C-alpha positions as CSV (number, residue, x, y, z in Angstrom):
1,M,60.3,80.4,56.5
2,T,63.8,78.8,56.5
3,T,63.1,78.2,60.1
4,L,60.2,76.7,59.4
5,L,62.0,74.6,56.7
6,L,64.4,73.4,58.4
7,S,62.7,71.9,61.2
8,L,60.2,70.4,58.9
9,L,63.4,68.4,57.9
10,L,65.0,67.9,60.9
11,S,61.5,66.4,61.8
12,L,62.0,63.9,58.8
13,S,65.3,63.1,59.1
14,L,65.1,62.4,63.1
15,S,62.2,60.2,61.9
16,L,63.7,58.0,60.1
17,S,67.1,57.5,61.1
18,L,68.2,53.8,62.7
19,P,68.3,52.9,66.2
20,L,70.2,54.3,68.7
21,S,71.2,50.5,69.4
22,A,72.7,49.8,65.5
23,A,74.2,53.2,64.5
24,P,77.9,54.1,65.5
25,A,78.5,57.0,67.4
26,A,80.0,59.2,64.3
27,V,82.1,62.4,63.6
28,R,82.0,64.4,60.8
29,P,83.1,63.6,57.5
30,L,83.8,67.5,57.4
31,P,84.7,70.1,59.8
32,P,82.4,71.8,61.0
33,P,80.0,74.1,60.2
34,L,78.6,71.5,57.6
35,S,77.0,73.0,54.9
36,V,74.1,70.9,52.8
37,A,74.2,71.8,49.1
38,R,71.9,69.0,48.2
39,W,69.4,66.6,50.9
40,W,69.0,63.0,50.8
41,D,66.0,62.7,48.7
42,P,65.2,58.4,49.3
43,P,63.7,57.0,45.9
44,P,60.3,56.1,46.2
45,T,61.3,52.6,44.3
46,P,65.1,51.0,44.2
47,Y,65.8,52.0,40.1
48,A,63.6,55.7,40.5
49,A,65.3,59.0,40.4
50,G,66.5,60.3,44.0
51,H,69.3,61.5,46.0
52,R,70.7,58.6,47.6
53,G,72.9,60.6,49.9
54,V,73.3,63.9,51.0
55,D,75.9,66.6,49.0
56,L,78.1,68.7,51.4
57,A,80.1,71.6,50.6
58,A,83.8,71.4,50.8
59,P,86.5,73.0,48.8
60,V,88.4,70.4,46.5
61,G,91.4,69.3,49.2
62,A,89.4,69.4,51.8
63,E,90.3,66.1,54.2
64,L,86.9,63.3,54.8
65,R,87.5,62.1,58.2
66,A,86.3,58.3,59.2
67,V,83.1,59.2,60.3
68,A,83.1,55.9,62.9
69,A,85.4,52.9,63.2
70,G,85.4,50.5,60.7
71,R,87.3,48.8,57.8
72,V,88.2,50.0,54.2
73,H,85.1,47.9,51.8
74,H,85.4,49.8,48.4
75,V,88.7,52.0,46.8
76,G,88.6,52.4,42.7
77,P,86.4,54.5,40.1
78,V,82.9,54.9,39.9
79,A,81.1,55.9,36.8
80,G,84.3,58.1,36.6
81,R,84.9,59.6,40.1
82,G,86.9,57.6,43.2
83,V,85.0,56.4,45.5
84,L,85.8,55.6,49.0
85,S,83.2,52.8,50.9
86,L,84.2,52.2,55.0
87,A,82.1,49.3,55.7
88,L,81.1,49.8,59.9
89,P,80.0,48.4,62.8
90,N,76.2,46.2,62.4
91,G,76.5,45.9,59.1
92,L,76.1,50.1,58.1
93,R,78.1,51.2,54.9
94,T,79.3,54.5,54.3
95,T,80.7,56.2,50.9
96,Y,82.8,59.0,50.0
97,E,83.1,60.7,46.2
98,P,85.0,62.1,44.3
99,V,87.4,61.5,46.3
100,R,91.1,60.2,46.2
101,P,91.9,57.7,48.7
102,L,94.3,57.7,51.3
103,V,93.6,54.5,52.5
104,A,93.3,51.1,51.1
105,E,91.0,48.2,51.1
106,G,90.5,45.9,53.7
107,E,92.1,48.7,55.9
108,E,91.2,48.9,59.3
109,V,90.4,52.4,60.1
110,A,89.6,54.6,63.1
111,A,86.5,56.6,64.2
112,G,88.0,60.6,62.7
113,Q,91.5,59.6,60.8
114,V,91.3,61.4,57.7
115,V,90.8,59.6,55.2
116,A,90.6,60.7,51.9
117,V,90.4,63.9,50.1
118,L,87.9,65.9,48.0
119,T,88.5,66.0,44.1
120,E,86.8,68.0,41.7
121,G,84.0,66.1,39.3
122,S,81.1,65.9,41.9
123,H,77.5,65.9,40.0
124,C,77.5,69.9,42.3
125,P,77.2,72.9,40.6
126,E,80.6,74.1,43.3
127,P,82.7,70.9,44.4
128,C,81.0,69.2,47.1
129,L,81.4,65.6,48.9
130,H,78.9,63.5,48.3
131,W,77.8,61.2,51.2
132,G,75.7,58.3,51.2
133,L,75.0,55.2,54.1
134,L,72.9,51.8,52.9
135,S,72.3,49.1,55.5
136,G,72.6,45.9,53.8
137,E,71.3,46.9,50.0
138,A,69.1,50.2,52.0
139,Y,69.7,53.5,51.0
140,L,69.7,55.7,54.5
141,N,69.7,59.4,55.0
142,P,73.6,59.7,56.5
143,L,72.9,62.5,58.4
144,T,71.3,60.2,60.9
145,L,74.8,58.9,62.1
146,L,75.8,62.2,63.1
147,A,74.7,63.5,66.6
148,R,71.9,65.6,67.4
149,P,72.0,69.3,67.6
150,T,71.3,70.8,71.2
151,P,68.5,73.2,70.5
152,R,69.3,76.8,71.8
153,L,67.2,79.3,73.0
154,L,68.1,83.4,71.6
155,P,66.6,86.7,73.7
156,A,64.5,88.4,71.3
157,P,65.7,90.5,68.7
158,G,66.7,94.2,70.6
159,T,66.6,92.2,74.5
160,D,69.5,92.4,76.8
161,P,70.3,88.8,77.1
162,G,70.7,88.8,81.2
163,T,67.3,90.4,82.4
164,A,64.8,88.3,83.1
165,L,62.1,87.6,80.5
166,I,59.3,88.1,83.1
167,P,59.2,90.8,85.1
168,L,59.8,90.3,88.9
169,P,57.8,92.6,91.6
170,A,59.2,95.0,93.5
171,A,60.3,94.8,97.1
172,G,58.0,95.0,99.2
173,G,55.6,93.3,97.2
174,A,52.2,94.2,95.3
């Protein structure tokens, strides 16, 4: 059931992804593996309830990285939480909260550069990074910035991974 749900979520995520020409090459905001505490759930209208980003589980003090080269758009509190916003190429903007920024507004940053430290005060039951992505005023799924995972086939349980899956005929043919 979990595999089916994850496959469905990945399919939906990919169908809503940005065109490849519009998306910068991105690095993960946190070290792998990423653990999604809450998925992106866009609201039906601009002012309706929804989740305009993803929550990634991480410990307080985790170093957060710029997902792409860009410029620091905003640094400061929003609704009592520290927020960092980076302007990326092609008009995209990514946000991180709750954070203690390590960069200043207007500063240029490199992809993978440590730009903030995760602080307490998230809206998750456990510490997490709320990571958002905008194109103009439209919220997008930030996971679409990351490279798509490579599917891997695993051997059936109880089989030797070094054996052939299809039996070969014995020498001498049959």
